[in-house]
C-alpha positions in Angstrom: 84.7 69.5 40.3 83.2 72.8 41.6 81.1 71.1 44.3 84.3 69.4 45.6 86.1 72.8 45.7 83.2 74.3 47.6 83.3 71.6 50.2 87.1 72.0 50.6 86.7 75.7 51.1 84.0 75.2 53.6 86.2 72.8 55.6 89.1 75.2 55.6 86.7 78.0 56.8 85.5 75.9 59.7 89.0 75.0 60.8 90.1 78.6 60.7 87.1 79.6 62.7 87.6 77.0 65.4 91.3 77.9 65.7 90.6 81.6 66.1 87.9 80.8 68.7 90.4 78.7 70.6 93.0 81.4 70.6 90.5 83.9 71.8 89.4 81.6 74.6 93.0 81.0 75.6 93.8 84.7 75.6 90.7 85.4 77.7 91.7 82.7 80.3 95.2 84.2 80.6 93.9 87.7 81.0 91.6 86.5 83.7 94.5 84.7 85.5 96.7 87.8 85.1 94.0 90.0 86.5 93.5 87.7 89.5 97.2 87.6 90.2 97.5 91.4 90.0 94.5 91.8 92.4 96.1 89.3 94.9 99.4 91.2 94.8 97.6 94.5 95.3 95.8 93.0 98.3 99.0 91.8 99.9 100.6 95.2 99.3 97.7 97.0 100.9 97.8 94.6 103.9 101.5 95.1 104.4 101.1 98.9 104.2 98.3 98.7 106.8 100.4 96.6 109.2 103.4 98.8 108.7 101.3 101.8 109.9 100.2 99.8 112.9 103.8 98.9 113.8 104.9 102.6 113.6 101.9 103.7 115.7 102.7 101.1 118.4 106.4 102.1 118.3 105.4 105.7 119.0 103.0 104.6 121.8 105.8 102.5 123.4 108.2 105.5 123.3 105.6 108.0 124.8 104.5 105.6 127.5 108.1 104.7 128.5 109.2 108.3 128.5 106.2 109.4 130.6 106.7 106.7 133.2 110.4 107.3 133.4 109.8 111.0 134.1 107.3 110.1 136.8 109.8 107.7 138.4 112.6 110.3 138.2 110.3 112.9 139.9 109.4 110.4 142.7 113.1 109.6 143.2 113.9 113.3 143.6 111.2 113.5 146.2 112.8 110.6 148.0 116.2 112.3 147.9 114.8 115.5 149.2 113.6 113.7 152.3 117.0 112.3 153.1 117.8 115.5 155.0 115.0 114.8 157.5 115.4 112.1 160.1 112.1 111.7 161.9 110.1 108.6 161.9 107.3 110.1 159.8 109.8 110.8 157.0 111.0 107.2 157.1 107.4 106.0 156.5 106.9 108.5 153.7 110.1 107.3 152.0 108.8 103.7 152.2 105.5 104.8 150.7 107.3 106.6 147.9 109.6 103.6 147.3 106.5 101.3 147.1 104.9 103.7 144.5 108.1 103.7 142.5 108.2 99.9 142.4 104.6 99.7 141.4 105.1 102.3 138.6 108.2 100.4 137.4 106.2 97.1 137.3 103.5 98.9 135.3 106.0 100.4 132.9 107.6 97.0 132.2 104.2 95.2 131.9 102.9 97.9 129.5 106.1 97.7 127.4 106.0 93.9 127.2 102.3 94.0 126.2 103.1 96.5 123.4 106.1 94.4 122.3 103.8 91.4 122.1 101.4 93.3 119.9 104.2 94.4 117.6 105.6 90.9 117.3 102.1 89.6 116.4 101.8 92.3 113.7 105.3 91.5 112.4 104.3 87.8 112.2 101.1 88.7 110.3 103.2 90.8 107.9 105.5 87.8 107.3 102.5 85.6 106.6 101.1 88.2 104.2 104.4 88.4 102.4 104.5 84.6 102.2 108.0 84.4 103.7 108.8 81.2 105.5 110.8 81.4 108.7 114.0 79.5 109.4 113.5 75.8 109.7 113.4 74.7 113.4 112.4 71.1 112.9 114.4 68.5 114.6 114.5 66.2 111.5 117.8 64.5 110.8 119.7 66.1 108.0 121.6 64.0 105.5 124.0 66.8 104.3 127.0 67.9 106.4 127.0 71.3 107.9 127.0 73.5 111.0 124.5 75.7 112.8 124.9 79.4 113.1 123.0 81.6 115.6 122.0 84.9 114.0 123.3 88.0 115.7 121.9 91.5 115.8 122.1 93.2 112.3 123.2 90.0 110.5 121.9 89.2 107.0 121.9 85.9 105.0 124.5 87.5 102.7 126.8 88.4 105.6 126.5 84.9 107.0 127.3 83.4 103.6 130.3 85.6 103.3 131.5 84.6 106.7 131.5 80.8 105.8 132.3 81.1 102.1 136.0 80.5 102.3 135.9 77.8 104.9 132.8 75.8 103.9 131.9 77.1 100.4 128.7 78.6 101.7 126.4 80.6 99.3 123.3 82.6 99.9 121.2 80.2 97.8 122.5 77.1 99.7 121.7 78.7 103.1 118.2 79.8 101.9 117.4 76.3 100.5 118.8 74.5 103.6 116.6 76.5 105.9 113.4 76.8 103.8 113.9 80.5 103.4 113.2 82.8 100.4 114.9 86.1 99.4 112.1 88.0 101.2 112.3 86.0 104.4 113.1 87.9 107.7 115.7 86.5 110.1 116.0 87.7 113.6 118.6 87.6 116.4 118.6 84.2 118.0 117.4 82.3 114.9 119.5 79.2 114.1 120.5 78.7 110.5 121.9 75.5 109.1 125.1 76.2 107.0 125.7 73.3 104.6 129.3 72.3 103.9 130.1 72.0 100.3 131.6 68.6 99.5 
């Protein structure tokens, strides 16, 4: 009888040992996965912070460049106006030369501003990718649900758009997000077209 009891106890000990080892392995796997997720999130946050600083720096650069060029243009225009009192041919030529300089500076100002805006847009797009936010759906695929399209205006949010169509079409924030492949963190901009599903 005693040998049988010893064997039974040995079997129980083995089962308990295997179970505890399995739990420890599972906990270790979950800890590794949580650590990786935390590291990925921290990386995204760092990237967004870096890109935000670049956007701010570009904004200041645009403002300084625009102000400086506007001041230069204003000074040249004052020079042109001061020559209006003189009527000789040489003055007329000088005015043409000044006007040409003004036009050239204005073209440079606009080109510089457009270039900086393109850089800012590229950084914003990179930020959106880092955040994982999908943009509004622009595909021409045929929709099966009934609805209308709304063009986003300056300062509008998904919540405001949903409130605008709630009484007439039963629109909700979730329905609009789902219909346009958006998430709660997605960014919408003026000119974007959002599909507003009509609640049956």
